[in-house]
C-alpha positions in Angstrom: 10.8 5.4 76.9 13.6 5.2 79.2 16.2 7.6 78.0 14.0 10.3 76.1 10.6 11.3 76.4 7.9 9.4 74.5 7.3 10.8 71.1 10.8 12.1 70.8 11.6 12.5 66.7 15.3 13.1 67.0 18.0 12.6 69.6 21.9 11.8 69.9 23.4 8.4 70.6 26.5 8.9 72.8 29.2 6.9 74.2 31.4 7.7 77.0 35.2 7.5 76.6 35.7 7.2 80.3 33.0 4.9 81.5 32.1 3.4 78.3 28.2 3.5 78.7 26.1 4.2 75.6 23.0 6.2 75.9 20.4 8.7 74.4 20.1 12.4 74.9 18.0 15.3 73.7 21.0 17.4 73.3 23.1 16.9 70.0 26.4 18.1 70.3 29.7 16.5 69.3 30.7 16.1 73.0 28.6 16.3 76.3 29.0 15.6 79.9 28.3 11.9 80.8 25.1 11.7 83.1 26.7 8.5 84.6 30.3 9.4 85.3 30.5 13.1 84.7 28.7 15.9 86.8 28.0 19.1 86.0 30.1 21.6 88.2 28.6 23.3 91.2 29.1 26.9 90.4 28.8 28.2 94.1 32.2 28.6 94.9 33.7 30.7 97.7 36.5 33.3 97.3 39.3 30.8 97.8 38.0 28.0 95.8 38.9 27.3 92.3 36.0 27.3 89.5 35.1 23.7 88.7 35.4 22.5 84.9 32.6 19.9 83.6 34.5 17.3 81.4 32.8 16.6 78.3 33.8 13.0 77.8 30.5 11.5 76.0 31.0 11.5 72.1 28.0 11.6 69.8 28.2 8.5 67.6 25.0 9.1 65.8 22.0 11.3 65.3 18.8 9.2 65.2 15.5 10.0 63.9 12.0 8.5 63.6 11.4 4.9 64.5 15.0 4.6 65.1 14.8 6.6 68.5 12.4 4.3 69.9 14.1 1.2 68.8 17.6 2.2 70.1 15.9 3.4 73.4 14.2 0.1 74.1 17.4 -1.9 73.2 19.7 0.3 75.4 17.3 0.0 78.2 17.3 -3.9 78.4 20.5 -4.0 80.3 19.2 -1.1 82.7 15.7 -2.3 83.3 15.5 -6.0 82.2 12.8 -5.2 80.1 10.6 -7.1 77.5 12.8 -7.9 74.5 10.2 -9.7 72.4 10.2 -6.9 69.7 13.8 -7.7 68.6 
């Protein structure tokens, strides 16, 4: 699969408020950092630097389970990979 590993039984379906990207992630929390427009902060700061903050802009839309995980992964990956859409 494209977004999550093969055999994943449960995952979160997210949409980013900033960039509008929809994606699947193994984490299931109300909000997470977007893997496309958000970045994990680099915690190696110097003495004069401010501690960076991660902006959690991706909201959980739905928790997917079972066969839905594979279907959503294939559907969402069409735009990214130009893959085969004959299963629809």
